[in-house]
N, C-alpha and C positions, 0 to 999 in steps of 0.2 A: 312369635319368635322374639328377639330382644328391640326395647322401643329406648329410643332417645330422647329427652324431654324439648317440647316446643308448642307451641301456641297457635301456628295457624292450620287452616281447615284443611284436610286431607282433599276436599276437590278442589281446593287450588293448587294443592301440588301435584294433583290429575292434571288440570289444565296445563298447566305448567309442562309437566313430563309429557305431554303430547307433542310439542315442539320443541323439546330438548336436542341439542345435535346428539346425531347418531353416532356409534362407533365403527370402527373400520378394523377389518382386521385382513389383509392380505396373506394368504397362504397357498403357495403353490409350489410344485416341482418342475422343473423342465425336462418335461417327457415326452411332448411332441412341439411340432413344427409351430403350431399355435402358440402353446407356452400354456397351458390350463393354469389357472391361476383361482384361488378362492379363498371365502373366506368367512363369517358367522353369522348365524341366524340371531335376530332379536326380539325383543318385547318393547322395551324402550317405554316402557310404566314406569313411573320413580317410587323407590320404596325406599324411606329415609329411615334409617336407623343406625345408632352407632352406639360403639361400646367401650367404655373405659379400662375395665380389667374384670377379673372375674371375683372381685372381693365382694362384700355386702351390698345388696340393692340399694339406689339413693333415695328412693321410694316405693310406697307399696306398690304402685302400680307396675314397676318394672318388671318384673317376673310373673304379673298375674296375669298376664295377657297370652291370649292362644298363639298357638305357632303359627298360624296365619296372619296373624295382626301387624301392622306396620305401622308406627310412631310417624310424627309428622315434624321435622326441624326447620323451623321458621326459617333457621340463617342459614338454609341450604340455598345455594346459589340454582333454582331451577328455572330461572325465566331465559331461556338461551333458545337460540335458532340460529339455522346457519344462512350465512349468505353466499351464495354461489358466484364464484369469480371465472375468469377463463381457464385456469388451471386447478383449484380445486377449492373447496366452502372455506369460509372465513368466519370464525365465531363473531358474535356480534351481539351484545347486551340489548334486550329489550327493554327500553324504560317506561313506556308508556303502554299498557296492553300489548298486544300483538300486531303485528303487521297485518294487512290484508291478505296479502300472499299467503301466509300461513294460518289463516284466523280459522278456514274452514275444510273439514275433509268430505271430500267430493262423494265419498259411500256412506255418507251419514245417514242415507235411507235403508241401508240394511242393517243397522245397528238394532238390535232382537231383544228383547226380554227373554231370560231363560226361567222357565217356571219350576217353582220345586214341586213333587209329588204329592205333599201334603197342602199346597196352598202356596202362596207367596210368589216371591223370586229369590234366585241366588244373584241375580243380576243382570247386566246387560255385555252384550257381545257380538261382535262383527261377522254375521254370517256368512260364510262361503256358500250354502246352498242357496240363498236369497239371490245369488247374481245369477240363477239360471243359466249358469255356462256349461253346457256338457263336457268342455276340456277338462274341468275340474275332478270329475269322476275318475278320471283316468290317471291322474296327475299320483306320484308316489306320495307317501305320507309326509315324509322328511322334505318336499317343496313345498308341501300345502302350508306347513310350518312356518317357511320363509315366503307365503303367499299371504299368509293371515297377518302378520308383521307389516307387512307392506300396505295392506289393506286398512290395517287399524291406525298405521303412522303417517298416512298420505295425507299431504296438504298440498300437493303441486309444487313443492316449495324443496323441502329436503327428500320427501319420496313422491314423485311424481305417479299420474296416471299409467304413462307410459311404463314406468318399472313395474306396476301391476300387471299390465297386459303382456308384459316378457316372462314375467311367471306363469301366467296363465297357460300362455304358448309355449310352456317349458319344452314340451316334445320338439318341437322346431327350432326353438332358439338356443339351447342348451349348447347344441354342436356349435352354436357359432360364436362361443365364450362370450356373450353379452355379460355386461355389467351391472349390477344390481345393488342399493345401497339396503342395509340389513342393522339391527337394532339389538343387544342381549339384554337381557334383561339383567343380569348380574356379573360380577367380575370372580372368581375363585383362586386364591394363591396360597402357596405352600412357603414356609419360610425359606428356604435358601432361595429361591425367587421373587420373596415377598421382602426381604430383607432390600436388597438392591433396588426394587421398586418404591419402596419408602425413603432410601435414602436420595432417589431421585426427585422424589416428591418435594423433599426438604432441601435439595440443592435448587430445587427450581423456585419455590419460594425466597431464597435468599438471590436469586438472580432476577426475580422480578423486583424485588426491593432494591437491586440496585440499577435498574432499568428506570427505577421511578414511578412504579405500577404497585397495585394493592397486592402484597403477597398472599394475603387470605382468599384470593382467586383461587389459587391453587389447592383445590379438595376435588374428590372423587364426586362425579357428578351422578354415580349408578353405585348400589351397595357391592360393598366388598367384604368378602369372607375369608379371610385368611387363618389356616390351620398348622399350627407348628408342628410339622412330624416328620422332618429330614432330620433333624439332628442328635438325635439318639443313636449311638455307637455299641455294638457288641462286645464291652470293655469285658462284663463280666458274664459268662456264661456256664451252664450245670449245676445251677446253686438256687436255693427257695431264694435268697433275698438278692437275685439278681436284678429286678425291677427296680427296685428303690437305690443298689449300687449304681446301676448303668444313669437312673435321673441324677445323682448326686453330682456323677461325674458331668454329666451334660449340661447341668446349671453351672458347675465350676467353669466348664469351658466355655459357654455361651451366656452367661448372666450378662454380659453388658449388651449383646445382641438381642437377649429376650426382653431386657429392658429398655432396647430402642424401639422394639417392637410396640411395646406396652406404650411408652410414649406416643407412638402412631395413633394409635387407638385412641387416645385423647384429643391429640391436637389434631387429626382429620375426621370429619365427619365422616358418617355411611362407612365406617369400617368397622367389623368383628373381627376380634383376634380370639382365637378358639388356644388355649393353652398348652404345652408340652404335655404329652402323659395321655392325651385325650384319644389319639388313635391316627390313622391315615386319611388325609384329606379327602379321595376318593370314595373311601368306606363312609365317613361321616356324611358326605355330600350324599351320598346314595341312600343311606340309612335317615338322615335327619333333614339335612339341607335343601333336599331336591324338594320342590315345590308340586311339579307336573303342569298344574294351572294353578295363575296368579288368580287372586282375585282382591284388585285395589280399588278400594272406594266404589264399588260395583261395577266395575268393568272386569271380565275375566278373559284372560289370554294364556296361551302356552308358556311354561317358563321355559328359559333358554340361558345359557352359560356359555361364557368363555373364561379361559382357565390357563396360568402360564406354568402347568405342567401335561406334556403332551397326553398323559394317560386320563384329562379330564373326559374322553369319552366313557368312561365307564357310565356314566350318568345317561349315555344314550340308552343302556340296557333297560333304563325306568321308563323310556319315551320321552325323555328329555333332551332336547337338541343342545347338544356341547360338545364342545372340540379345545383343542389347547393350541394357544396362542404364544408369542415370545412375550417375555416380560416388557418390551419395549413396547411391542403393540397395546398389551394389558393395560399400560400406565395412560397410552392416548386415549383407549377406551374408559378409563375411569374421569377421563378429563372431558369426557363428552366429544372426542373426536370422531367423526364419520368411520363407520367400519364399510370400507369397498370391497364387493365380493364378486367373483365371476361366476354366473349361476352352472350349478356343479352339472355332470352327469350324475346318472344314479344308477348302480349294479344292483339288479334284483337277484336277490340270494333264497334259492327255495330251500327250504327242511323237509324231508319226509322220513318216515319211518320212527322208529325210537334207538338209544343208546343200548349197546350189549350188556349184558351182566356184567359188572367190573370193572366197565369203561367209564373215566369221569369225566367231568367238565373239562379239564385241562387239556386231556386227550383230544378232546373236540376242539379245544381253541386252536391247539397247535396244530391240528388236520386243517380247521379252516385257515389259518395264516400262512401256511403254504401253497393252499389252492388258491387265496388273493393276490399272493405274491405271484405266481405264476400268470395268473389271470392278467394283472396290471390296475391297479385302482388308486395311484397316487394322484391328490386333488378330484375325489370323486367321492360321494357318499356310498356306503352299502346299505341296502335294508332289506331284512330278513322278512321272509313272510313264508306261509305254507303250512299242512299239516302235522309238521314234524314242531312247531311251533308249541304246540301243548304238551308237548312232552319236556319241555325245558324250562326248569324253574328259572325266576328271574335271579336269581344269584348266578345261574349259568348262561343267563344271558348278558349280564352284567361283566361276567369274565371273558366273553367273546368280545364284547366292546370296547372292556378296558384294552385290548391289545391293538385296536385299529392301528395304531402308531406303528407297530410291527408289520403288519398287512401293507401300511403304506394309505389308507384310506384317511379322508377327513372324519368320517363319522362311520360308525356301524351300528344303524339306527334298527331299534325292536318298537315299534308302533304299540302305544297302550291297549291292552286287551284284559280279560279277566285275570288272567298270571300278573298283570302288573297292578290291579285293585286288590288281590288276596295279599299279594307282598307290603302294599301300602298299609292294610289293616294290620297285617304281623309286626310291621316295623311302629307301631302306634300311632300313627295317623288316624284322626279321630273318624266315625262312622258320616257323621255330616260332610266332612271336609271329601273323603272319598266319593261320597254322594255327588257333591258338587262335580268333582274332575269327571266322575263318570258321565252326568248330564250334560254338561258342556263339550266334553269330545264329542259323544253320540250325536248331539245337536249340530255341531260344525265338522263331522265326517272325519273325523280325526280318531275315531276307536275302531278297533278290529272285533269284529265278533265271530268266531269261526263255527260257531252254532247257525250262522245264517248263508246263505249263498254270497260267495266273493265275488265282485263285481273286478273285470280284468284291469288292472293297470298297465301301464307302458313303461318300460325300462329303458335304459341306453345300451346297456348288455344283461345276460343272463349267467348264472351259474346254479347249480341244484348238487344236494349231498341228501344221500339215504344215511340217518344216522346210525345204522345198522351197519354200516362199513366202515366206522370208525373204529380203532384198535388201539390198544395200550400202545403210550409213543413216549420220546424225551426228544428235546430239541436241544443243538449243539455241534462241536463244542465252542463255538466261536458266535453263532449266530442263531437269531430266534427261529428263523424261517426254515432251517436245515434239522428238519423233523428226521426223528430214527425209533421205526416201530421196535418194541422193546424186544421182540424175537430177533432182529437183527442186531441188536446192539453188541453183543460181541465181535461179531465180523464187522461190524463199523469202525467200532475202536481199532483195531487191529489194523484197518486201511489208514485210519488216522495217523497212526504210529508209522506208517509205510510211505503214506503221499508226501509230497513235496510240501514246503510250509505255505500254507495258503486256510483258507477259512475250514477247510475239511483235512490239514494235513500239518504234521509236526515234523517229518524227517528223522525219524530216529532211528539211527544203524541198527540193522538186525542184530549184530551183535551186543548192541545194548540195550534191547528191549527188553530182556528179562532182568535186567539191573535191581536188586535188592539194596536198599539202605536199611541198617538195621541201628537200632540205638537206644537209650534208656529214657523213658519218660517218668519222672518222678521214681527213679527206682523200679520202675517196673519194663520189662525187655518190649520192645515194640518196632515196626519196620514197616515201611514203605517200597511201593513200587511203583512204575508208572501206570496211572490210573487209579492209584489208591486214594479213597477220599477223605480230604482234611478238613472241608467245611460241609455240614447238610443244615440248611435254613430252612424252616418253614415261615415264608417270608412274604410281603407284597399284598397289595391291596387285591391284586390280579385273582388272588387264591383266597385270602383270608376273608374275603365277603362271604365266601362259600360254605354254609354248614354242610354241606356233603361230603367236600374235601377234608375239610378240617375235622370232622367227626369221623370220617373215614381212615385218617391220620391216627387218631386216637385208638381206632380198632385194631389198626396193623400193629401199634406197639404193644396193646392190652394183649391180642395173640403172641407176640413174641415174648412178652411177660412168663406169661403161662406155658408156653415151651420152654423155655429157661434160653431166651436168646438175649442177648446184650451188645450195645455199641460199644465199639470199643473207646476208651477214655480219651485218647489222642484226638479222636473227631471233634471238631468245634461243633456241635449242636446248638440249635437256638431255635424258640418259636417268639415271634413279635406279632401280636395279632392287630388287625386294623382297628377294632375297638372293644372297647369292655365287654361287649355283648358275647364275644368269643369265649372269653374266659368264663362267663356266666353260664354259657352252654356246655363247654367242655367239663365245668365243675357238675353242672345239672345231672349230665349224661356219668359221670363217674369216671372219664376215660383220661383227664388231666394228670393223675397219679401214675397212670402207667405210661404216659408222656413224660413225666419226672423222673421215672425208673430210667429209661433211656436217654436222658439228658435233653430231651425238650423242654426244658423247662421256660418260662415265659421270661421274657430279657427286657419287654419295654413295649410302648403301643407307639411305633412310628414305622417308617421305611426298612430302617437297617440294611441287611446282606442285598437287598435287589440294587440300592443306588450305590455299594461300595462299602458301607460303615458297617463293615462285617469283625471291626477291631483287629487287634493283632494275633496272629497264631503264636502256641506255646513256643517258647525259644528252641526248645529242642526240637519239635516240628520243623520249625523255619530252616535249622541248621542243617536238619538230615536233607530238606529239598534242595537247598542251595549248595550242600558242600556236595551233592551227589548228582546236579543237576537231574531230579526226578520231577516227570510231568504229573504234578499233584491235579485233582479234581475237586471241583463243587459242585454239589447238587442243589437246587434252590428253586422253590416255589416262584420264583418271581416271572419278570416278564422280559428280560435284557441280559445278555451273557455274552457281551461284546469281551475281546481278549482286554485285560488289562484292570474291567469296572468292577468284577467283584472282590477282587484281591490279588495284590501283586504276585504272589506265590501261585496260583492257582490258574494255568495256562488253560485246563479245559474245563469249561463250566457247561454244565448241562440244567435247562429249565425242565421240571417236573411237576408233577401233583405233588400234594404234602404226604398223601400215603406213600407215595414212591420215594419221595424223601427218606422218609422213615425205612422204607425198604433197603435204599440204597446206602443207607447209615448202616444198617446193620450188618450188610454184605460188608462194607468197608472197602468195595472199588465200584468202578463202573465197567471194570472188565470181567464180566460175568455174563453167562447165557441163564436167564432167570428160570426157562422152561427144563434144563437140563441139567446144572449144576446147583449144589445144595446152596443156601444161605448161610449156613452155619451146623452147628452141633447141639443140638437140644439137651436137657438136665440128663435124660436118659440115655444119650450116647447115639441118638438116631439121628440123620441128617436131616433136617429141615428144609424144605422147599418154600421159593415163593408163594405156591397154590396154597400152603398150610398158613400162611398169615393174611393173605387177601379177602377183603371181609366181601360178601355179597352184597347187590346193589340192594336187597329186600334189608338186608344187616343195617346198612346205612341206612335206608329211608326210615326203619323204624327206630333208629338214633334221632335222627332229624326230627320226626312227629313228635318225640317223647320230651326232646329236651330243648328245642327253639321256641320260645313263647314271646307272646307280646310284652307281657311285663318287663321282661330284659330289655327291652328296647327302651320302651318308657324311663326306666330308673336310670339306664345309663346317660340318657340325656337331657335325662334331669339333672342329676348331677354334674353334668357337663360346665352348666352355668357356674358353678362353684369354684372352678378350679383346681389348684392343690397349694399346698403351705408355701413350697418354694415361690412358686409364682405370684400370689398374694401378697408375700412380703416383700416383693421388688419394689423400690422408691423410685419412681420418675419425676423429672421436671413438669413444671404446670404449662411451659411456655409453649406458643406456637409455633415460632422460629426454634430448629435445632443449635445448639452450642456444639460445635464441632471440636473435638479432644485431637490435637495434631500429633498426641504421642500414641492415640489409639491405634492397634493393628486388626481391629474388627472392622469400625465405622471411620471412613475417612470422606473427606470432600471430593466428589469426583472432580474432574477438569474439564467438563464438558461447554461450560458456560463460560469462561474464561477468556476476558477480551470481547464479550458478545456484544454487537450494537443493534440497532432497532433493523439496519440494513441486511437482508440476505445474502451470503457469498455469492449466490449464484451457481449455475453449472459449471461443470469443468471437465476437463480430459485427463489424462494422464501423460507424463511426458518423461521418458528415459528412466524408467521403473528399473528396479532389479529384481528378480524373483527370489522371496526370501523362501520360499517352499515349493517343490515340486511332486505332487501326491498322485497315486492311482485311483482305482473306485474304490467306494463305501468308506471314506474318511466321515468319521460320526463325531457328534458333538462330545462325545468323550475323550474322540483325539483331539479336539480344538479347544474345549472350554477345561477350566482349570476343574479336575473332580476328583473326588476320592484322597487319599492322603497325601502330604506332600514332603515328596525324597527329600532324604539328609544332605544331598548334595546339589538340589536344584536352587535356582536365582532366589525364590521364595524362601528357602529355608535360609539361603544366606543374609536376605533381607531381614527375615525376621530374628536371626540370631545377632545381627549387626543391633538389633533395637532392644535384646535384653529377652529375648521370648528362646526358652529352651526346648529342645526337641521334643519332650514329652508333653508339652503344650500347644504344641504346633496344630493342634486340632484338623480337620479336613479344610480342603478349597471352599467346598460347599459352604462352610460354616465362617468362610470370610468373604464372602462374595459382596460383603459392603465396604471391602476396602479394594478401591482401583489399583494400589500399588501393590498389592499381594498379587491380585489377579492376572494383571498384566503379566507380571513376572511369572504366572502359574499356564498363560496361554500357551499353545503346543507344548505341554511338557509330559505329555502323556509317554511312558515308557516302552509304551509298542508303537509308538510312530515309525511309519516306513516312508522316508523321504528319500525320492529317487537323487539328489544330489549328493547323500551321502553313499550312493553306489553299494548299496544292499545292507548297509549297516542300520540296526533296528534303534533308536531313539531319541530324547526331545533334542535334536541339535541339527545344526545347519552348518553350509557353507557359505561364508562372507566372500561373493563372487571377487570385489576388488582386491581382496587380499589372498584368499584362498584358505584362509583360518577356519580350522571347524569349531563351532562356537555352538554354546546354548541359543535356541532361537531368540530368546530375550536380549542376549546379548548382542547377538547378530542386527536385530531390529534396533537397536541403540546404535549401533557405529552408524546404521544408514541413516537414521535421524539426525545426528550430530553433525554428518557431511552433508544434510540436505535433500538425500535421494529418497526418491517415493518407491514402494514394492508393492509387488503384485504377488498372488498365489495363483498356482495352477493345481488344477485338480481333475478328477476322473468324474465317474458316474456315481448319483447318489451322494453327493457333497452335502455334509451338514446334517445325515439323517439320524436318529436317536431322538433322545429327548429334546425337549425344547427349550435351549439355554440362551438367554441372552447375551450372557457372556462371551459366547462363541462368537458374536458378533462386535461386543464391545471390546474385548481383548485384541482381537486383530486390527481394530481401528486404533486402539492406544499404542501398538506397535507400528502404527504407522501404514498399515495396509491400504490402499487405494483401491484395489478392483481384485475380483477374484474370478476368473477364467476357467470353467467345468464343464463337461459334458451335461450332467444333470445337477440340479439341486433338489434338497426336502424343502418343501413348501413353507414352512415355519422360518428355519434359517434363511431363506433368501431374501423372506421378508423382515427379517431381523437385518441384514445386512444393508438394506436400503434404509431402513430406519436408523442406521448409525453413520449412513453417507457413503457406505462402500458400494462399489459401482459390481454389479452381478451380470457376467456374460456368459452366454453359453457358446459353444461350440457349433458349430452346425453340423446336422445328423452325418455319421458316420465319419467325423471326423474329431480327433484327440492331438494332446500333446505329442504322442508318440507318432501318429499318423502323419504329421504335421514336419516331421522332424525337430521338435523343439527340446533342447536338453534342459532349460532352466539358466544357463548361462548368459542368456541374451539379455539387452537390454530393451523394455516394449514401451511403446505409445499407444494408446488409444486416442483416437479421433474422433470426439463428442464435441458439439457447437457450446458456445459459452453462453448463448441466448436459451433460457429452457423452453420458449416457446418453438424452438426449432430443434425439438426433440420430440419423438412418438413413442407412446408403449411399445415395446417389441420392435422395434426398429433394427436394420442392420449396421454395425460399425465396423470398420476396419482397423485393425490390430495392426502395426508395422514392428520390428525388428533391427536392431543396427548389423545384423547377421545378414539384411538384406532378404528376408522372409516377410511374408505379410498375409494375413488371413482375415475371414471375414467372421463375425461372431453376430449373436442376437443379443442387445442389452435386455437384461430383464427387470426393467421398469416396466411393470404390468399393466399401470393404470395413469389418471391424470395425478390422482392423489398423491401415488408416491413420486412422482415427478416433484412434484411441490415438494416433498419432503428432501430431497435430493436438492432442490435449490437452495432449500433453507440449511443444507448441511447436518441434516438428520430430522426425525417426527420431533425429538423433543425441544429444540430451537424453534420448530415450526409453530408448536405450539406455544409456546413463552410468546415469541411477537404477536401473535394472534390475541391471546390475554391479555397483553397490554393495551392492546387499542380497544378494548370494550368500554 
């Protein structure tokens, strides 16, 4: 990998890292009376490398080391351990050696050498078989990773023998919601979440300085990889120069952000920044960053990772334990804070049979998502097993693992087997490395060999799917788990037109359903109807990491070209690969030219349309939609299709495999029965049907076999270290403290630590708060957090224009996450927000209760704050579902929200609320605001003790209103650690106060 200079021995780093503070990650959803909550596995051995830029190496050794080598940074503050207090761990510097309480691992007798087949040893490892405990053989593989981590890090101090016993006894202890500590090996960031993380680190350095402590104590203590992939937009499409043109615009808009990240890679140790244009974070993680097994100074242990993007779970397809946490939690993990988790239940998902001809991995994942949503897996691990595993490629598994957030699980885990090893070799990992991985996992009973008899494992619950039952499908129009079989799509679309407004309805009157909007597209006659496709995007790591569906899309384009079909020019088509490898195999196969002919030119290497960076539609198309109220659609190979996410003008959004994206682009509408209706007319005047352009499984397999080669991965990731000219030309200061520019609209010093003292503010209730917003079910982080484009009439737009920023330079909210003033104004600014206080009106406004005025949410919040009034939010089920966005918690905190009362929470969002000092409360089962007769016009008081020691995790509290109604809620502080954060006013003040005491 990448090594930063240093002179201390690696053995010192290893010894120190064993006693380093762990990382915590509460991650729960309120789905059961017990309130299941879990967080993240970890390995806790230190890797010390940093990276300042992708310019020329500083020394000859810098890039000469192999992928799995780690340099040692003598400046790294490795000698930390935690001190247990009545409430939570407190960090303490170890000045002279290590305290005797943490000096010896009680499991040292099972530290075992792992021999190499040809002689010698790979290293040593903590052997699970050496425990001679028959319960371990029945544990799910995902739980064995938690067990190994606890054993390896056990010191009867941070991790106790009791914790190890809880995990070994998982079958009995997991239903009891017991809590265990856990340490991730590394942290993964993308730039949208990475910028605010680095902003917070820089701000924390200033706070440390003001408190009279050493600001250089603020440094990541675990390795951090940050991939810049969320900033590229599809401004230019359907041209050969789209990649270069979009990158130039990306740098123009984001030069300040990129320079800030480049500064951070220099100013903070252990931080690697992968520059723009390299790929999508999860695909880069899968193809390159994922280790599977670490070998650090002769100690072998499983790789594990937490990331600030919910789709970090993609790495689970590689047998690496990983999932998403909020940016706030990730920052704490970087700084060595303990990660606390409830031992999760594990759903065993058995796969059998094989996919039918023409069925894709995307069809499979949409089917799995629907099944698991129905089963209920929030807060749980899902572990896949069975004979059908051998029929799934690693890329297919990664596709399923990627969508864990969509089916609600913490992980969708695929244990390592022969398919994993083949993929590691395909992607350029060395034979020696793969041999080490296999030897370690076999020796530690973490490898699945389907050629051998399988010992029965115990799972919390079971599901089964015969792969042959999966049929072609898409999902939509507003949620990923609303799967529609392809054969039923036309009928489903008709019902969506008829149904009342909801997840499966648009309430279009019968007389308006055949409406047509005719217009001129650059001098060419054009027409749009309800269901017309205006965006067709091959996008997202979910699918672009999978050669079978990418080459399948190329084959569809090839057959269409040969038959004389052509995508209409007013449809915005795009192809955004997740890594440069995709481009190489599409070119190798000869299929890229056919995709180009159909308008699917490569537009960039990043997330693009999947996260709303779809760019503007042509003015004539946008006018035709808005002036005629056309229900336009987008079809994309992404993982999320919540309304308002993909593009403000596409109200119907469908998730589909890349080849289906091409097919729907060719058809020009989602209102089609592919079995009975022709897609178009060929060059000979004959009708062309779906079956005429759809490739067989054999055709796709042949293309993959001949076109996807190991050298493609090796050359791509060798070049990734070189960056690109625009990145390398960025000039950044060398100071370790950031110089804030008060005029910057991208990077701004947040107010989290203003007036902070060494004394915690303590626990508090809420008194006579007004309801800022009253929501129903399924309010996502897309609704809460500023995301997508900045509307020209919004408070954020007014703020930017007052500072001389023209609308063309607004950029997206995601790109401005480093500026709290913009983000606070963009909180609850989604144009599709449904707030019950507005009596059916949709949009980013609310009612200011005292005056009765209808205002933008930000403006109403400011009026409350100016008058000294607290506010709360009422919500339904699944509050905060969707992407893990720290601003979905930071924004409400800055607006003055003190509590959220909901039927249930998405796990990451709930913990983020706690991290920002907001009280999460759950209505009792069977109750909600409506059943209790709450309108949101009341004033609310929440009775919490002022002494933190009087509050217990998950206790009941009474909420009273000025209308005389009162009700009982469960307070969703799920652990003692979270209570400590609340006592300090949030996780970041807690960290600072602890670090100042070192």
